[in-house]
N, C-alpha and C positions, 0 to 999 in steps of 0.2 A: 215276836212275831213280824214288826218291820221288818228287823232285820233279816230275816227268813226271806222275806217278801223280795227287799231289794239285791238278795246273795241268789237268789231264781233269776230277778229277771237280769241281774247280770250274766250269769251262764247260760241264763235264754241270748241275748245278743251276743256269748261268743258263740253258742251254740250254730246260730243264724251265720253270723260271717263267715263259720270254718264250714260250713256247707257254701257259702258262695265261691267263698273260694277254690273250695274242690271243684265245684260243677264248671269256675272258668278256665282250674290248670289242669283237671283231667285231660279233656280233649287237647291241648298244646301237648302234653307227655307223651298221650298216646298216638299224638303224628310223628315227635320226635323220637319216638321209641322204634313204631315200623320205620323211619328213615335207616334206622342201624342196625334192624333185622333181617334173617334173610329171609326168604323164602317161607324156607320150613317150619318158622320161628315166628310168621308171619300169620299162620294158621293156625300153629299148637290150642288143645283143646288141654285144661283149660290153660286162659292168656297167659304170656308169660309177660308179666311185668316188669321184671327185673331181672332176672334168671335168665339168660342169655346172649351167647358170643356177639359184642356187638363189630357192625363190618361199616365201610365205606363207601364201598361198590354202587351203591345207589346213588352217591355223590357224585360219585365220576362218571357213572351212566348220563348224569343226566346233563351236566355241566361239561363236563369234557366229548363224550360220547354221542351227545346229543345239543343239540341247542338252544337250550335254556339259561346258559350264559346273554347271548344275543339278545333272550323276551328280557331277560333281567337289566341292562343296559336298556335297551327302549322301554322298557316301563321306567324309570328312574325317569330318563329323558324326557319323557310325556306328564311325569307327575310332576315332574319340577315346574317344566316351561307351564305348564295347564295353571299350578297355584300360583306362580310369581303373575299370570296375565291377568287372569281371576281374581288374587289381593290388588295388583293397582289399579287395577281398571274399576275394579265396587267399590272401592275404596275412596275413590274422586267424586265417584254416584255417588253414593253412602254419601261423601260429608256438605254436595249440593245438596242432596234433600232435605238432608237434616239444616243446616243454613239458608237456604231461600228459600221462600214462603214465591206460590205460585199460586195466581186467584185462581176462587172458587176451589181450592183447598185441594189440587191438580197435586201437591207434591204428596199429600198422601193415600190419594187417589194412585199415583204413579207407583210409590211405593208396595202400596196392597198390588196391583197388577203384574210387577216384578213378581212377586214373590210367587203367587198365584201362576207363574211359568215352570216355579220348581214342582206343582201338585200334579202336572198330568203323569202318567206311566210310562217310561223309557220308553217300554216297544211304542207308543203311539207314536214316536218321531224317528223309529228306526228307518223304517223305507223312503220319508221325507228327505234325512240327511244322506241316506245313501244314494238316492239320484242328486240330490246336488253335490255329493263329494265326485260321482261320477260326470257328471256335466264341467263340473271344476277341475277333470281327472287331475282326481287329491286320493284318490281309492289307494290303500295299499299305500300310506305314507304317514310317515308321523305327525308329520303338520294337518294334517285331518282329525286324528285325534285328539290335537292340541288347540284344533279350535273348538273343537263339540266338547271337548271335558271341562275348557273357559267359559263356553255357552250353559252348561251344565250349572259350574258353581257359581255362576255369577251374580245370582238369582241370592243365596243363602249368604256371601259375602257383602253383600246391598242390605240387606235385613238385618243384619251382625251388625256392621257396622255401622250405619243409622242410628243404631240404639246407642252406640256406646261414643257417638260423635256428641248425641244429646244429650248426654249425662253433664256433659263440658260446656260452660259457660261462656257465652259468647265473647264478653270480655275482653278471655284471653288472647285472642286473635285481635280480636279492637285495638288494643292497648298495642300488639307490637305493629300496625299497620299508622298508628298515629309514631310512633318511632324511624316512619321513614320504611317498612316493612310492606310488600305486596302481599295480598289473598293467598296465592301459591306458598312466597313463601314464609308466612305464619302458619300455613298449614303444616308446612316441612320444619318447620324450626319448632315451634311452638306447639300442635295439636299431636302428630305425629308420636312423636316423646310420650305424650303423656295417656298413648291407648298404646302403646306396642306390648303389653299385656294382650289386648282383643284382639289383633294382629298377629299373635301367633296363636290363641286359639282357633282364629277361623282358618288362618295359615293350616293349622293342623288337623282340623276335619276336611278344610280341599281336598290337602294330598291321600290323606284317605280315601276319600271317594274316590277320587282317582287310579288311583292305586289300586283298588278292590273291582274297580270297573268292569264288565265282564260284556254285557251284551252288545254295546254298540261300540268295541271293542271285535268284538265275534263278526258286528256286520261291517264294519269299514277296513279291515285288516284280515287276509289271506295266506300273506305269505311274511318266509322268517323274517325280512329285514322292516316290516312293520309289526309283525305279530308280540301282544302283549304275554307277559307272567302269567296270567288270569287264562286266557286264552289257551297259553301255550300249554297248563297243566291240565285242563283239558281235553286237551288233543291227544293223552295216552288212556283213555278211555274207546280202547278199540271193539266191536265185533269179537272179536275174536281171547282180547285180553284185557286187561287193565294193569296197570305197574304202581301200584301199590305204594312200592319201594318209591321209585324215581318220585313220583306226584307228590310221595310226603316228605324227599329231601327238597323237591323245587318249593316245595311248603314253607316248609321249616325257614327256608334262606330268605323269602318272603316277607316274614314277618322281622327281618334285622335292621332294614333301612328306618323302616318304620318305628322301631322300641325306642332305634336310636335316637332320632329325633324329634320323639317323643319326650327323652328323659332330655336330652338339650335345652327343651321349649320347657318343660315341665313346672321350670319355676315362674314363668309367665303365665304358662295355658290357666296354673290353679286362681292366678289373679283374674286372667281372660272371665273366666265363667264365673266371679263373681262381683268383676265391674260393676259398680251402678246396682249393686244390690242393696247396701242400706246405704240410707242418706242421710245425713247431723248434720 
């Protein structure tokens, strides 16, 4: 009976894992297949999952006949710059909050206040941000999106990196400073190499948020020069038709940069998610 129970439990786990894998993969495969189908095959009943003649016309229409190539470059620029700015500024702020104690527990209160700003719904800040960028003459510019996305990601970076820094003993940088190094030098040469997995994990999440953000990009960018890929994809839904093939082709290409970056930092990502989980 014990062997049967163990076997049943094992197969139950395999079944649940298989179902979870299908739930995750099937929508991606369906989008990929739609991007390769003609309009006749897209609306075929029953659906043609495999038996269809592939075509790359939608990719040509999206990235050569339309402006999706420009949207892709804009999204890459905005996501990369905002991630670099957020991780740099947030890491410095997190180190200060983790290492320096303020009076009346102000360091803990500041940490909670910084995190609380991330709890606001984005729609609450859309109108104020629009007015601010209009007064600064930054509407329809990449600069506006970089500033907004940096501010959007900063609370998350500070909260994550503060936890990583607190797991490291203070004696590490104190030993470096005794040997003649400065506080900033000790941070750069001693502490940051130790929290590289945490930096990688934080950067991945910031990049995903910046890459997928739609609402603020829709409010702040109305021209092709500053429009990001999510806004450009949504623009293919009109009152006359929905370009399913073009939208799916753009969606498939939009997945590639995030997948490449996640695979490149996979080793650090797994270590970063578990950093500090076990203390011994």
